[in-house]
N, C-alpha and C positions, 0 to 999 in steps of 0.2 A: 364772663364772656365765653360763648361757645367757640372753641378753637377751630372747629371745622368751618363755621360761618366766617371766621376771620381768614381762613385759607382761601375760601371762595372769593371774598372781597379782594384779597391780594391779587388773584388772577384777573378779576374784573378791572382793577385799577391798573395793573401792569400792562394789560393788552388793550385797554381803551374801550371797554364795553362788555356786555354779557355774552353776546354771540362770539366775539373773538376769544373770550375766556373759555367758553365751552370747547372751542376747537383746540385749545392748548392745555387744558387740565389733563394731567396724565392718567386719568381713569374715566370710565364712562359716567357721564351725568348729563341730563337734559336741561335745556334752557329754562323751562318752568321751575325746575327744582332749584337752580342757581338763583333765579329771581326771588323765589319765595324765601330762601334761606338768608340771602343778603337783606331782604326786607325785614326779616326777623332780627337781624343784627342791628339795623337802624332803629327798629322799635325798642329794642333793649337799651340802646344808647340814648334814644330820644333825640337823634339828630339825623339829618340827611347827609349821606356820605358822598353822593355824586348826582349830578344832573344826568337824566337819561338821554335826551335829544336836544342839542348835540351833547355828546359825552364830555363831562368835565368834573373833576373832583372839586368838592366844596372845601373850604378851609379845614373843616373837621375831617374830611376824607383824606386830605393831604397829610394831616398830622398823624392819623391812624396808619396810613400807608408807610410813612417814614419810620414809624415804630416797628411795623411787622415785616417790612420788606427784607431787612438784613437776615432775619431768621429763615424765611421761606426761600430766599435766593440762595442761601448757602447750604441748604439741605443736601443737594446732590454732591456738593463738594465734600462735606463731612462723611457722607456715605462712601464716597470713593476712597477717602483716607482710611476709614474703618475696614474697607475691603482690601487693604494693602496697596492702595494706589492704582488699582486696576479698575477703570470704569467699566460698568456692566451695561450701560445704556448709551446708544449712539443715535443721533437724530440727523438724518440726511435729507436735503432738499435737492431736487433735480427735475428736469423735464420728463414728461411722460415717456418719451423715447428712451432716455437713459435708464429710467426705472424699469421699463418693460423689457428692453432688448439687452441691456448690459449688466444691470445690477444683480440678477440672480447668480451670475458667475462670481461677482465680487463677494457676495454674501457667503457663498460656499467657502471661499478662501479665508474670510474673516472668522467664520465660525470654527474653522479648524484651529486657528490660533487662539481664539477666545470662546471656548465652549460655554454655552449658556448666555451669551450676550443677547441683549434685547435691542432690536433696531426699529426705529420709527421712521417711516418714509412719508415725505410730503412732495407732491408734484405741483409745479408751477412754472411760470416763465420768469425771465431774468430779473425784471424789476421787483416782482413779488418775492422771489428767492432772496435777493439782497436785503430787502426790508426785513424778512424773517431772521436773516443772519445778524443784522444790526440790532434787532430786538432780543437776540439770544434765544430764539425759538427753535433754531437748528444749530448743529455743531459744525456742519460743513455743507457747502452747496457745490454742485457741478453744473456749470451753465456757460452760456456765451458771455465772454468778459471783455472789458475795455482793454486798451493798450497797457494801462497800469492799474493795479488794484487801488481802490479808494483808501484814503488815509485810515489807519487803524485795522486794515485787513491784510492778511497774508494770502499769497496766491501761488499756484503752480500751473503753468501751461501744460495741457495734456495733448492737445491736437489742434492743428490748423486745417480747416476745410475750405475748399474753393466754393465761391458763390456761383449759383446757376439760376437760369430762368427755366421754369417748368411750363411746357406748352402741350396742348393736346396733340396726339400724333397726326391728326388731320390738318394741323396748322401748316401753312405754306412757308413759314419762316424757316430759314436755313441758318441764321446766325442772329445774335442779339444786336450786332452792329447795324442790321437793317432797320431796327427801330430807332436808333439814335440819328439816323439820316432823315427821318421824317420830320415834317413841320409840326405834326401833332400825332400822338399815339392814341389810337381809338380803342384798342383792346383794354378791358378793365384790368387793373393791377390788383393782385391778391398778395398780401404780405402780413408779417407779424405786426402787432400794435406799435404805434409810434415810439414809445419809450424803449423798445427792444433794440439792443445793439445792432442786430442784423438789419433792421429797418432803417436805423440811422446811418449805418455805413452805406447802404444802397442809395439813400437819398443824397448823401454828401457827395458820392461819386457822380450821380446824375447831375448835380449842380455844377461840378467841375466840367462836365461834358456840355453844359449849357442846355440840358434837356429837362423838361418838366413832365412828370408822370406821377400822379398822386393816387393813393390807394382808393379803390372802389370797395374792397372788402378787407377788413382787418381780422386776422385769425389769431387764435391763442397758441397754435402749435404748427410745426411744419407738416405733421400728419394731416391736419385739417386743410392746409394749403394744397397738398397733393389731392385730397378728396374733391376739393372745389375745382381744381384744374381738370381732374378726370371727368367732372360733371359738366365741363364746357363753360364754366362761369368766368374764365379769364386766364391771364398769365400770372404765374406765381413766382415769388422770390424764395429761394431755398438754398440749401448747401448740399454738396455732393458727398455722401457718406460711403466710404468704401464698403463693399460687400452688401450694400443695401439696395434692393431692387425697387424700381418705381412701379406704379400700377401699369397694367398692360397698355392702356391707351394714353400714357403720358411719356414724354421724352424731355431730356434736358439739353439746354443750350448753354455753352460755356460763357461766363462773363469775364472776358479777357480784360486785364488791367484793372480789375476790381479788387479791393482788399479781401483777404481771407477772413473767415469767421474763426475766432479763437475760442476754443473750448477749454475751460480750466476749472480747477478746484479752488475754492476760497474758504477761508476760516478766520476766526479771530482768536487772539490770545495765544497762550502756549500750546504747543502740540502735545497730545497725549499718545501713549502707546497704541490705543485703539484708533485714533485719527491717523497716526502714522501708517498703520496697517492698511486702512482704507485707501490712503493716498498712494501707497506703493502698489497695491493691486489695481488701482485706477490707472496708474502709469503703465503697468504691464498690459492692461486691456487696450489702452490707447495705442500702444506700440503694435499690438496685433492687428489694429485696424489700418495702419499706415501702408 
């Protein structure tokens, strides 16, 4: 049995399909190559290992995955042990804003403590980041978090940011309270997707106020929300980030008595020296923003 084919099958089985596997295999390989080599493995064994659509392992695939998973899953662990307990690879997930505006500084500090460390970065929004963490596809995420970390996760609160409404500068609104006093809000609402903590917090507070205002546009980032508000497409829900400027034609209205957005770091399992270094530098960076 070709061991490389077995490795590719392991990633396909672990991540639930060929395309998710391609995104997580730690070296460059294209989807056609993975498909062809897994097909060669099936041809050699004379069995089908998984159904393609929808993805599901066959009994033979489950048996083979149970056999090979312990070996491939523990490769990084044994490499760390052989390297004297110092991990050389760190996988971080965060929003685009965090990766773009704040991570370069963190990386400079980490590389001073761990010369030669390899860092893999993945950008996403909260629901996706937490799914990657649960699947062990990243070592730590920095994201909007709930009041308490889910079971099995550890967390560190880094920053609490006030929620705001973003309106075009031409808007006649002077406060958010003017909206809650209306019978019906006619302006389109622009916010993050429904599973995101910020969207849920906003809608929960609206319900307490007895106000209905549902999204007309769901965006994947607060950057996108700012862009759409600047384009005159509606009113956006965002957070006030210290030292961050809004577009010239956008202004913020305070959302008084609304909950704050909690930005935190989350991880699973025991902390490593590398994770601890990232966490400490993230706390320092958050302190600079307060």
